[in-house]
GURONU-195984 format. One line per field, with one value per residue (C-alpha): residue number from 1; x negated, y, z. Coordinates in nm, 3 decimals, padded with zeros to 5 digits, always signed. Layout:
N
num c(NUM, ...)
c1 c(X, ...)
c2 c(Y, ...)
c3 c(Z, ...)
END
This chain:
259
num c(1, 2, 3, 4, 5, 6, 7, 8, 9, 10, 11, 12, 13, 14, 15, 16, 17, 18, 19, 20, 21, 22, 23, 24, 25, 26, 27, 28, 29, 30, 31, 32, 33, 34, 35, 36, 37, 38, 39, 40, 41, 42, 43, 44, 45, 46, 47, 48, 49, 50, 51, 52, 53, 54, 55, 56, 57, 58, 59, 60, 61, 62, 63, 64, 65, 66, 67, 68, 69, 70, 71, 72, 73, 74, 75, 76, 77, 78, 79, 80, 81, 82, 83, 84, 85, 86, 87, 88, 89, 90, 91, 92, 93, 94, 95, 96, 97, 98, 99, 100, 101, 102, 103, 104, 105, 106, 107, 108, 109, 110, 111, 112, 113, 114, 115, 116, 117, 118, 119, 120, 121, 122, 123, 124, 125, 126, 127, 128, 129, 130, 131, 132, 133, 134, 135, 136, 137, 138, 139, 140, 141, 142, 143, 144, 145, 146, 147, 148, 149, 150, 151, 152, 153, 154, 155, 156, 157, 158, 159, 160, 161, 162, 163, 164, 165, 166, 167, 168, 169, 170, 171, 172, 173, 174, 175, 176, 177, 178, 179, 180, 181, 182, 183, 184, 185, 186, 187, 188, 189, 190, 191, 192, 193, 194, 195, 196, 197, 198, 199, 200, 201, 202, 203, 204, 205, 206, 207, 208, 209, 210, 211, 212, 213, 214, 215, 216, 217, 218, 219, 220, 221, 222, 223, 224, 225, 226, 227, 228, 229, 230, 231, 232, 233, 234, 235, 236, 237, 238, 239, 240, 241, 242, 243, 244, 245, 246, 247, 248, 249, 250, 251, 252, 253, 254, 255, 256, 257, 258, 259)
c1 c(+03.193, +03.287, +03.061, +03.179, +03.073, +02.770, +02.527, +02.483, +02.310, +02.163, +01.851, +01.583, +01.627, +01.367, +01.011, +01.150, +01.339, +01.027, +00.809, +01.073, +01.072, +00.692, +00.708, +00.945, +00.719, +00.423, +00.612, +00.715, +00.428, +00.131, +00.216, +00.435, +00.277, -00.083, -00.098, -00.344, -00.435, -00.647, -00.376, -00.231, -00.242, -00.298, -00.307, +00.031, +00.169, +00.256, +00.240, +00.211, +00.041, -00.011, +00.315, +00.550, +00.599, +00.726, +00.970, +01.321, +01.365, +01.703, +01.738, +01.963, +02.029, +02.140, +02.343, +02.291, +01.914, +01.731, +01.622, +01.385, +01.195, +01.198, +01.349, +01.673, +01.563, +01.618, +01.605, +01.448, +01.413, +01.159, +01.288, +01.122, +01.318, +01.159, +01.222, +01.020, +00.752, +00.636, +00.530, +00.308, +00.186, +00.256, +00.472, +00.336, +00.345, +00.132, -00.169, -00.047, +00.160, +00.151, +00.487, +00.454, +00.751, +00.982, +00.859, +00.897, +01.271, +01.337, +01.599, +01.643, +01.417, +01.416, +01.127, +01.216, +00.967, +00.876, +01.208, +01.232, +01.471, +01.391, +01.376, +01.668, +01.892, +01.824, +02.081, +02.377, +02.532, +02.226, +02.100, +02.455, +02.492, +02.151, +02.248, +02.575, +02.378, +02.147, +02.448, +02.562, +02.212, +02.199, +02.541, +02.477, +02.158, +02.275, +01.993, +01.970, +01.672, +01.559, +01.219, +00.965, +00.741, +00.866, +00.638, +00.557, +00.374, +00.080, -00.225, -00.279, -00.113, -00.180, +00.033, +00.300, +00.286, +00.640, +00.830, +00.605, +00.635, +01.011, +01.047, +00.831, +01.020, +01.370, +01.375, +01.110, +01.213, +01.302, +01.013, +01.139, +01.130, +00.842, +00.589, +00.256, +00.029, -00.314, -00.625, -00.842, -00.548, -00.357, -00.274, -00.087, +00.264, +00.289, +00.099, +00.330, +00.535, +00.913, +00.888, +00.648, +00.878, +01.066, +01.378, +01.434, +01.077, +01.079, +01.401, +01.293, +00.976, +01.147, +01.207, +01.569, +01.525, +01.397, +01.687, +01.929, +01.791, +01.807, +02.172, +02.242, +02.088, +01.729, +01.417, +01.049, +00.755, +00.478, +00.216, +00.181, -00.049, -00.246, -00.245, -00.505, -00.461, -00.098, -00.164, +00.094, +00.140, +00.371, +00.603, +00.761, +01.140, +01.325, +01.700, +01.879, +02.215, +02.359, +02.300, +02.483, +02.793, +03.122, +03.094, +02.749, +02.850, +03.135, +02.875, +02.746, +03.081, +03.303, +03.162, +03.281, +03.600, +03.484, +03.565)
c2 c(-01.927, -01.916, -01.834, -01.472, -01.378, -01.605, -01.312, -00.978, -00.697, -00.406, -00.200, -00.346, -00.192, -00.358, -00.485, -00.840, -00.752, -00.605, -00.901, -01.141, -00.949, -00.966, -01.341, -01.387, -01.179, -01.396, -01.712, -01.582, -01.361, -01.530, -01.897, -01.941, -01.702, -01.670, -01.301, -01.148, -00.807, -00.633, -00.634, -00.979, -01.182, -01.543, -01.659, -01.511, -01.557, -01.191, -01.001, -00.635, -00.312, +00.045, +00.161, -00.057, +00.194, +00.459, +00.242, +00.136, -00.240, -00.355, -00.710, -01.005, -01.183, -01.542, -01.527, -01.900, -01.861, -01.795, -01.429, -01.515, -01.739, -01.449, -01.670, -01.474, -01.255, -01.446, -01.154, -00.809, -00.488, -00.224, +00.130, +00.473, +00.791, +01.107, +01.268, +01.004, +01.005, +01.345, +01.177, +00.933, +01.176, +00.944, +00.657, +00.303, +00.248, +00.556, +00.325, +00.171, +00.438, +00.810, +00.915, +01.280, +01.266, +01.143, +01.394, +01.675, +01.611, +01.754, +01.485, +01.254, +00.950, +00.608, +00.362, -00.007, -00.281, -00.609, -00.762, -01.133, -01.409, -01.719, -02.027, -02.190, -01.891, -01.838, -01.900, -01.814, -01.496, -01.369, -01.129, -01.008, -00.911, -00.740, -00.539, -00.435, -00.319, -00.131, +00.038, +00.166, +00.297, +00.477, +00.636, +00.749, +00.932, +01.071, +00.892, +00.984, +00.786, +00.441, +00.305, +00.046, -00.225, -00.572, -00.862, -01.139, -01.410, -01.426, -01.205, -01.305, -01.031, -01.222, -01.506, -01.246, -01.082, -01.183, -01.043, -00.739, -00.640, -00.696, -00.467, -00.195, -00.195, -00.225, -00.077, +00.196, +00.482, +00.817, +01.061, +01.262, +00.952, +00.764, +00.679, +00.552, +00.278, +00.403, +00.281, -00.024, -00.264, -00.073, -00.282, -00.232, -00.371, -00.323, -00.638, -00.748, -00.566, -00.623, -00.876, -01.085, -01.114, -01.439, -01.323, -01.657, -01.678, -01.314, -01.345, -01.675, -01.507, -01.214, -01.272, -01.268, -00.956, -00.753, -00.876, -00.767, -00.411, -00.397, -00.503, -00.212, +00.031, +00.032, +00.114, +00.028, +00.265, +00.267, +00.006, -00.289, -00.318, -00.634, -00.671, -00.941, -00.926, -01.031, -01.256, -01.062, -00.838, -00.552, -00.331, -00.017, -00.016, +00.315, +00.364, +00.695, +00.659, +00.947, +00.749, +00.439, +00.335, +00.334, -00.044, -00.021, +00.262, +00.047, -00.197, +00.071, +00.206, -00.098, -00.198, +00.134, +00.161, +00.485, +00.620)
c3 c(-00.003, -00.371, -00.666, -00.680, -00.327, -00.305, -00.321, -00.151, -00.342, -00.148, -00.095, +00.130, +00.472, +00.691, +00.691, +00.675, +00.356, +00.195, +00.292, +00.160, -00.171, -00.185, -00.112, -00.405, -00.630, -00.529, -00.613, -00.956, -01.071, -00.901, -00.842, -01.150, -01.401, -01.282, -01.194, -00.947, -00.808, -00.545, -00.278, -00.351, -00.029, -00.127, +00.235, +00.329, -00.024, -00.087, -00.417, -00.322, -00.423, -00.308, -00.472, -00.268, +00.013, -00.229, -00.422, -00.335, -00.356, -00.482, -00.354, -00.431, -00.101, -00.057, +00.268, +00.321, +00.344, +00.669, +00.696, +00.982, +00.740, +00.494, +00.224, +00.191, -00.103, -00.428, -00.672, -00.678, -00.876, -00.775, -00.838, -00.838, -00.906, -01.041, -00.700, -00.517, -00.788, -00.665, -00.339, -00.530, -00.793, -01.086, -01.203, -01.180, -01.558, -01.628, -01.605, -01.929, -02.107, -02.166, -02.022, -02.119, -02.361, -02.086, -01.830, -02.084, -02.118, -01.771, -01.726, -01.429, -01.467, -01.304, -01.336, -01.314, -01.242, -01.068, -01.172, -01.093, -00.987, -00.784, -01.013, -00.828, -00.902, -01.272, -01.542, -01.321, -01.185, -00.999, -01.266, -01.333, -00.967, -00.967, -01.274, -01.115, -00.812, -01.045, -01.206, -00.866, -00.794, -01.131, -01.091, -00.734, -00.837, -01.173, -01.357, -01.726, -01.854, -01.742, -01.832, -01.731, -01.864, -01.950, -02.025, -02.265, -02.073, -02.312, -02.366, -02.732, -02.937, -03.260, -03.124, -03.043, -03.386, -03.483, -03.180, -03.135, -03.501, -03.496, -03.195, -03.354, -03.685, -03.540, -03.190, -03.176, -02.948, -03.107, -03.114, -02.817, -02.594, -02.756, -02.488, -02.623, -02.486, -02.379, -02.204, -02.253, -02.275, -02.544, -02.851, -03.177, -03.212, -03.588, -03.680, -03.963, -04.223, -04.243, -04.527, -04.317, -04.018, -03.959, -03.778, -03.605, -03.480, -03.372, -03.173, -03.017, -02.895, -02.721, -02.346, -02.230, -02.016, -02.312, -02.527, -02.255, -02.254, -02.633, -02.628, -02.393, -02.640, -02.520, -02.722, -02.699, -02.684, -02.941, -02.861, -02.628, -02.329, -02.249, -01.870, -01.804, -01.426, -01.472, -01.777, -01.977, -02.277, -02.180, -02.377, -02.235, -02.252, -02.254, -02.222, -02.260, -02.088, -02.295, -02.616, -02.504, -02.690, -02.500, -02.471, -02.315, -02.085, -01.949, -01.821, -01.586, -01.477, -01.430, -01.092, -00.949, -01.153, -01.312, -01.656)
END
């Protein structure tokens, strides 16, 4: 098997797939990053919550791994369309952000979350394959706006002043799409003025996943959210597919040969 066809990307289609995804999330979010939650199963090693049954799980599968051991899922994205959201009554990230601006657009929304890759599969083609799978999902469902929280693995916003301030000054979402952090964990992002920002320090402090969304034309909402259960400071990323440049749009269409 060569490097190109090493992985399979598909939606989870069985209980074994879902449990394997939850096992991977436990390894990354709980064991590696120190997260916890009311439905986390430390005995079985599963990171799960009450939203899982409503979300689609886009999984990156290593065909060489043993599915009976539930080790075959090495990457995952959790996805909730606006159609499925009506079954839940709200989006997952509404605990942290007021999503009224997005809902008011009347456009087709997709919430992204719980994105992670097994440590042994980072730095290669795994995330590229996941993103190509995501592009197929988006195109098949005519999604117009993507959004979801992405995390800094630190709860000290003062220590994150450089990257948070840089994002606020340079990548703040337009007013019509500007979700706002709310609740007890809400925190300001504008901690420094432009002349106080060290570009090198700011960029070094921004996680790779957030940088990737920014390169594709993404924005951030107004305000961060300190999630102490997950030991993170979150920002809400928003991407309007209609505002993408032709170069960025090609990223989403090339896997299907469209456009």
